[in-house]
N, C-alpha and C positions, 0 to 999 in steps of 0.2 A: 460304638461297638460293644460297650458293656451290656447294653440292653439285649443285643443279639446273642451274646454269650449266655446271659441269664435265661433267655428264651430256650436256647439249645439245652441248657441244664434241666429246665422244666420238662422239656420234651423227653429227655432221657429218663427222668424220674417218674414219668407218667406213662407206663406201657399201654399201648393200644389206643392212646389218644394223640391225635396229631396236633402239634402246636406250631403255628407259623413263625416265620422269622420275627415279625412284630406281633406280639401276643394281643389278644382281644382286650386285655386290661390296659394296654398302652394307648396313648392318643397322640398322634403326630399330625402335622399339617398334611392335608390330602387334596380335597377338591377346592383348591385355592384359586384366587383370581389369576395369579401368575402362571399356575399350571394350566388353567383353561386357555389363557392367551397363547402360550407356547404350543399347547395341544392343537388349537385351531390352526395356527400357522403351519405346523408340521403336517397336519391332516391335509391341508390344501396342497402343500408342496409335494408330499408323497402321493397324493391322489393324482396330481398332474403327471408326475413321473411314471406311475404305474399305468395311467391311461395311455401315455405314449408307448410304453413297452408292450402293453397288451394289443394295441392297434398294429404294432410292428410285427410281433411274433406270436400273438395269441396266448400269451401267458403273463402272469404277474409274479412278483417276488415279495416275500414277507418283509414288512417294514418294522416289525416289533423291535428287533435287536438294534438296528441302526437308530431307531427313534429313542430307545432307552439310552444308548450311548450318547447321542446328541443332547438329550435332556439332562443327563448327568453332567456333561461338560458345561452346559449353560447354567443350570440351576446351582450346581455345586461350585463350578469354577468361577463364574462371573458374579453370581448373586450370593454365594456362600451359604446356600440352603442345603441342609443335609437330611431331608426327609425322603426316604425310599418310596414312600407312598405317593408323594407328589410326582416323582419320576414315573411311577406306575400309571398314574392318571394321564400323563403326557403320552406315553407309549400306547395306552388304550385308545386315546382319541386319534392318534396318528394312524393306527391300523384301521380305524374306521374309514379314513380317506382311501387307503389301499383297497378295502373291500368294496366301497362305493364305486371306485374306478373299475374293478373287476366286473361287478354287476352291470355297469353301464356299457363298457366296451364290447361285451359279448353279445349285446342285443341292439342297443339304441342306434349305432351307426347304420343298421339296415334301413332305418327311416331316411337317412341321408342318401343312401343308395337308390331309394325309390323317388328321390327328389322331392320328398315331402317337407324337408327343412323343418324339423320339429322345433317348436318355440322353446325359449328358455324356461317358460312356465311349465311346459309338458315334461321336459327333462328333470326339472326340479321336483315335480310331482312324483314321477316314477322313482327317483332316487330317495326322496324323503319318506314316502309312504312305504316302499319296500324295505328301506333300512330300519325305520321305526318298528314295522311289523316283525321283522326278523329279530330285532332286539327284544321286544316284548314277549314274543312267543318262546324265546329261549330261556327267559328268566325263570319260569316255573320248573325248568329242567335242571337248573344249576345245582340244587342240593342233591338231586338224584345222581347226576353224572359227575360233578366235580367233587362233591363231598363223600357221598356214600360209596362211589366207585373210585376213590382216590388211588387205591393200590392197583386197580385193574385197567384204568384208562390213563395212560401217561401224558397225553397231550404234549407231544414232543417240542413244538415251538414255544408253547407256554412255559414248559419247564425250563427250556434253555434260556428264555428271556428272564425268568426269575433268577437264574444263576448269574446272569449278567448284572441284574440290578443289585444282587447281594454282594457282588464283587465290585461295587461302585467306586472304591478307592482307586481303581485302575482306569476309571472312565476317561481321564484326560488323555492318556496314551492311545486308547482305543478311538477316541474322537478325532485325534490327529490323523489316524488312518483314513477315516471317512472323509474328512475335509480335504486331505491330500488327493484322494481319488476323485472327489468332487471337482477340485480345481483342474486336475489333469483331464478328466472326461469332458468338462465344459470347455476348456481351452481347445482341445482337439476338435470338438464339434464346431466351435466358433470359427476356427481357422479354416475348416473344410467347407461347411455349408454357409457360414456367414460371410467370411472374407474371400471365399472361393480360391484359397491358396492352392489346394490340391483336390483331386477327384476323391469322392467318398465311396466309389464303387469301381472295382476293376473286374474285367472278364476276358476270357480268351477261348477260341475255338479248340476243339479236340480233333486232331488230324485223324482221318480214317473213319470218323463217325459223323454222318451228315446231321447238321443242326445240333450236335452235342456241344454244350458250353459249360465251362467251369468259371467260377467267379467268386468274389468276396466283397461284401459290404464292409468298408473300413470304418467300423463303429465301436467305440469303447464300451457302449452298453451291452452289445452282443458278447464281447469278450467277458464282461462281468457276469452276464447271465450264464455263460458256459462254465465259468469257474464255480458259481454257486450251485448249479444243478449237478455238476460233476461229470466225469467221463462217460459213465454208462448211458445216462439219458441223452447227453450231447451226441454220443456215438449213434444212438438209435435215430436221433433226428437227422443226422447227416446221411445215415443209411437210406432214409426215405428220400432225401434230396438227390442223392446219387442215383437211386432207382428211377426217379422221375427224369432227371436231366441226361443221364448217360445210358439209360435203357429204354424207357418208354418213348421219349421224344425221338431218338434215332430209329426206334422200331416203327413208330407211326410214319416217319419220313420214308423209311425203306419200303414198307408195304404200300404206301400211298403215292410213291413217286410216279408210277406209270398210269395212275387212275385219272381218267379224263372227266369224271363226274365229281361234283361236290358231295361231301359227306357231312350231314347235319351234326353239329350246329354251325360249322364253318360255312362261309359264303363264297369260298374260292376253293379250287382244287388243292389237295395237300402238297403237290409238287411245287406250288407257288408260295407256300407258307414258310416263314422263318421259324426259328426256335421259339421266340416270344409269342407268335401267333398260334403255334401248335399248343403251347402251354395254355393260352387264354381260351382256346376253343375246345380242347380235349382234356388236357391234364388237370385243369381246374375242376372239371366235373368228376373225374375219376377220384381226385383228391377229396372232393366234397363227400362223395360216397364213402370213402375210407374213413374220413374224420367222423362223420355221423355214426357209422357203424362202430368205430373204435370207442366213441363216447357211450353208445348204447351197450357195448360189451362190458365197458367199465361199470356201468350201472347194473347190468345183469349180474356181474360177479359180486356186487355188493348186496344183492337181493336177500340172501340169508341174513346178512348183517342188518339189512333194512327191516325185515320182519321181526328179528330179535330185538332190535332197537325200539321199534314201536311197541312190542309186547312188554318189554322191560320198563319202558317209559310210562305206559299206562298203569302197569302194576305198581311202579314206584310212586306215581302220583296218588293212587288210591291209599297206599300206606302212609304217605306223607300227610294226606288229608285227615287220616285217623289219628295221627301222632300229635305230640306237643312240640311246637316250634320253640327253639331257643331264641333268646333276645340278645345274645352276645353280639358285640359290634361286628365281628368278622362273619356273622351269619345273618345279617339283615339285608333282605332284598327289598325292592320297591313293593309297596303294599299291593296285596292281591286285588283290592277294589280298583286301584289305579290301573292295574294290568288289564282287568276285564273291560273297564271303561275305555282304555286306550285302544285295545284290539278292536272292539266293536266300533269305536269312532273311526278308526282307519278303514275298516271294511265298508262302513256306510259312506264315507267320503269317496272311496274308490267306486262304489256302486252308482252314486248319483253325480259324479263329476262330469260336467259337460265337455271337458277337454279330451276325455279318453273314449267315450261311447262304449265303455266296458259293460255297463248295466249290471243287473242283479245276478245274472247267470255267470258273468265273468268274475264278479266279486266273490260269489260262492266258490268258484273254481280256485281263485286265489287263496281263499281261506282254507280250503281242503288241502290243496297242494302245498300251501305255505306251511301249515302245521306238520304235514307228513314229512316234507323235505327238511324243515328246520330241525325236527327231531332226529332225522337220519343224519343230517350234516353235523349236528352237535356231537353225535356219538362217533361217527366215522373219523372226524378230525382228532378225536381223543385216542384213536388207535393208530392211524397212519399219518396224521398231520394234515395241515391245510393244503399242502402242495399236491396231495393225492386225492383231494376231494373232487368227485366227478361233477363239478358245477355244470359243465356243458352238457353232460349226459342227462342230468335231471332236468335241465332247461329244455333240451330237445324233447324229452318225454312229455313235459308240460305243453310245449308248443304244438306237438302233433295232436294231442288230445283236444286242446282248446280250439285249434284250427278246424278240426273235424266237427266240433260242436257248433262253432260259428257258421260254418258252411251249411250244416244241416238246418240252422235257423234262418238261412237265407242271406247271411251277411257275407257277400263275396266282393270281388274287385279289390281296389286299392284300400278302401275303408275296412273291409273285412280282414285283409292281410295285416294292416296296421294295428287293428284292434287286437288280433291274436298275438301279434308280436309284443304289444304293450303289456298284455296280460302276462305273458311269459317273462317279460323283462322285470315286472314287479316281483314275481316269484324268484327269479334269478337273483335279484338284489337282496331279497329276504334271506335266502339260504347262504349267500356269500357273507352277509353280515353275521348270521347265526354261527357259521363256522368260525368266523374271526373272533367274535366276542367270547366264544367258548374257550379259545386259547387264552384270551386276556383274563377271563375269570379264573382260569387255572393258575396263571401267573399271580393274580391277586390272592388266591387261596394260599399259595406257598409263601408269599411275602407278608401276608396279614393285612390285606386291604379291606375296606368296607364295601361289600358288594353293591349296595344301592348307589353309592357314589360312583363306582365304576360304570354302572348301568346308565346313570345320568350322563356321565362323561362320554360314553359311547354314542348316546343320542345327540349330544351337542356336536360331536365329531361328524356324525351322519348329516346333520343339518348344514354344518359349515361346508363339508365336501359336496353335498347335494346342491348347494346354492352356487357352486363354482364349476362343477363338472360339465354342465351344459356349455358354459363359455369356452372351456378347454376343447370340447368336441367341435364346436363351431369354428374356433380358431384354427384347429388342425385341418378341418375340412376346407376352409378358405385358402389356407396356405399350401397344403400338400395334397388335398383331395382324398377323402376317405375311400378306400377300395382301390387306390392306385398302387403302383410299385413302391412308392415312398411309404405309404401306410396302408397295407393291404387289408387290415381288419378281418383276418381269416374267420374268426368265430361268427362275427356278424354277417359276413357274406354267406356262410353256411346256413344260418338261421333264415336269411332271405330266400335262399334256394329252396329250403324245406317248405316254407309257407307258400311260395309261388307254385311249387310242384303240386302241393295238396289242393290248392285253390283252382289252378288253371290246367294242371296236367300237361304243361308244355316243356318239360325238362327232357334232356336226352337220357332216359332211364337206363339204357344199355350201358352207358359210361358210368353212371352212378352205381349200378349193380356190379360192374367190374371192380369199382373201388371197394364196394362192400365185400366182395369175394377176396380182394387183396388183403383187407383188414383181417378177415377171418383166417386167412392163410398165415399172416404174420403172427397172429395170436397163437396158432398151433405151433409155431416155431419157438415159442417161449418168450417172445419179445412183447413189449407194451405196444399194442396195435395203435392206440391213440397217439403215442409219441412219434412212432414211425410215420403215421398218417399225416400228422402236422408237418413233419419234415418233408413229406412228399408234396403236400399242398403248397407250402411256402417255396419261394425260389431258393435254389441251392446256395446262392450268394448270402442268404441270411443264415443258413446252417453252418457254413464254413467258419466264420469267426466264433460262433458258439462252440464248435468242436475244438478250436484252438484254445479257448478258455478252459474247456474240459480237460484238454491234454496238459495244460499248465497245472491244473489241480492234481491230476494223476502223477505228474512228475514231482511236484512238491511233496505229496504224501509218500511216494515211492522212496524218496531220498531221506525220509525221516528215520531216525535210528530207533525210536520207541513210540508207543502210543501217545504219551504225553506231548512229545515234540510234534507228532503228526496233528494232534488236536489243536495245539497252539498255532501251528502254521495255517491250518484250515480256517481258524477263527480270524487270524490277522488278514489273510487273503480275502476272506469273505467281506470284512469291513471295507477294505480298499476297493473291492469289486462293487460293493453297494454304492460307494462314492462315485465310481465311474458311471454307473447307471443313472444315479440322481443328477450328476453333473451334465451328462449329455442330454437327458430328458428336459431339464429345466432350461438349458441353453436352446434346445429345440423350440420351447415355448417362446423364448425371447426372439429367436430368428423368425418364428411364425408371426409374431407381433410386428416385425419389421417388413415381412413380405406383404402382408395385407394392405398397408398403405403405399406399397411400391418402393420403399426405401431399399429393400434387398430384392434382387431379381433372381429367383431360383433357377432360371434358365440361362443365366449369364455364363460365359465360358470361364473355365478355371485358368488361373494365372500360370500354372505349370501342368502341361498336358501329360507328362510322363506317367506311366503306370507304375514305374519303379518307386517313385517317391511315396505314394500312399501305402504301398505294400511294406516298404522299409520302415515307415513311421509306425505302422500297426504292429509289425513284429518287434519293434523297439518297445512299444507299449506292452506287448505280451511279456517281453523280457523284464520290464519294470515290475509287472504284476508278480512274476516269479521271484524277483529280488526282494520285493517288499514282504512277500509271504515267508521267505526263508530268513533273511537277515534281521528283519524287525522282530520276528517271532523268537529268533535266537537271543536278541538283546533283551527282550521281555523275560525270557526264561532265565537268563543269567542274572537279571535284576531281581 
């Protein structure tokens, strides 16, 4: 800590010049073998966890802070290594796994839904080419966005992670929170879906409303997600779910009860349909229209920022080219020659790969949209954070344009749809990685990392995650079936619908336009139309446990006597909630591995059929989350 104090004194004595936690003149272990090994392991682990979460609810959660805490616990606690820069490398590689998972689950599952069964080689190709391109294209923007605009672009997740790394002496206590949540979440999932001790989903009819149902998926991960995203977002999600299950489904049932004719796309009269069938035939398409429109609204709202970002980026690059670059350790990027060579090589590989049939037109589209959206993503996350990055909106925009291009060139049918989707998937992967590495480089800038070493670490993380994400998707498809109630893959289903509609024109457009109008109405109400639309699209049972988690977060913060206590409770609860998510997700992978060879039967009856037991267990878990957030935060504050 003497070096840190000396750095802070230097910073105070040099007005106008930012000096990081570890100054450029200091040299600490950074891109070491042990950091790379742990980074690869955590990248794969968090990649699988976020893949499960994204396939379940259509969103992922940041892995940077949990990764930083785990890294400090292992490297400092077990190996007695005290380099903050090594820990930074580990969290950088870990977040690569999270970003690869996000880019994959938003698009690639659509290929499974078309029964194309993408090969491991194709999935690896999409993940690695998109991830490497996103990393390389962001590197020329680092000095402009991270250094020159240090005071104006806060990069919230990156700044928060830097603070966690700098307070590394408390890493042991924080790590215990994550590991405790991991054990509880994994045990809960294993007893429910593995040993079939109790039901993992409960539901009940609502008297007086035909086909109205309320229910809850008894899942620790959903509870953790709700706590992390907070009561406002969770409340908007459940509002969408209530609107679908308690308004639209009963409304369709009421008006269609006496109709003797079928109404497309259902193949039976509405009076004969149950709640699930009405959802599958009508609500899903309304929800798809709402989600697509919500994503595009989010993108349109960022257009001023988009054009400003592109203008400032190009201007900044011109100035940078005319200036003299410093050779300080903390300002060394990967060589420009390697960047140009790497980007051109990736584009050429994409253009002439026999696996994708993308061709030169598709490769040019990827290059253009890749650079545009990488620049936009890198700046947007600097202002609003990664959680607000409109990944789906930018991917939808890319998908619509390339689908129209391919159709005009005569590429139709299944091959045309798959090619358009793969093109958009590579762009989606690139912008997800770009937004993620921007946060990581901000963390590195604050703690005094060497940029080129972080950039190499990110590419190693991309390759490690890319080599395994295909296996995870295949495993989940074989065990749970992608697109099913178990793993609905909402964003990928939406991409599939858009491509099919543009290529074949066989969608129930009236329902989709109703969803679009619904999203616009919600936006005018001052709510986040995309969040509400996702809640509308997903089953209500998914949103309920998320809302309970958000309510716990609200209660914990409401009871805090001051801002310091509130912040400490929030951080403690977030670490435990992150453990719940990771624990359930990884046990889900284990259960899937047992389902595929037939060791575990997912359709086997539960040992206790009572609905009261899972509900009581879940509420006990919610109480535990509250207790951990309050009691352990109080102990930490007293200490």
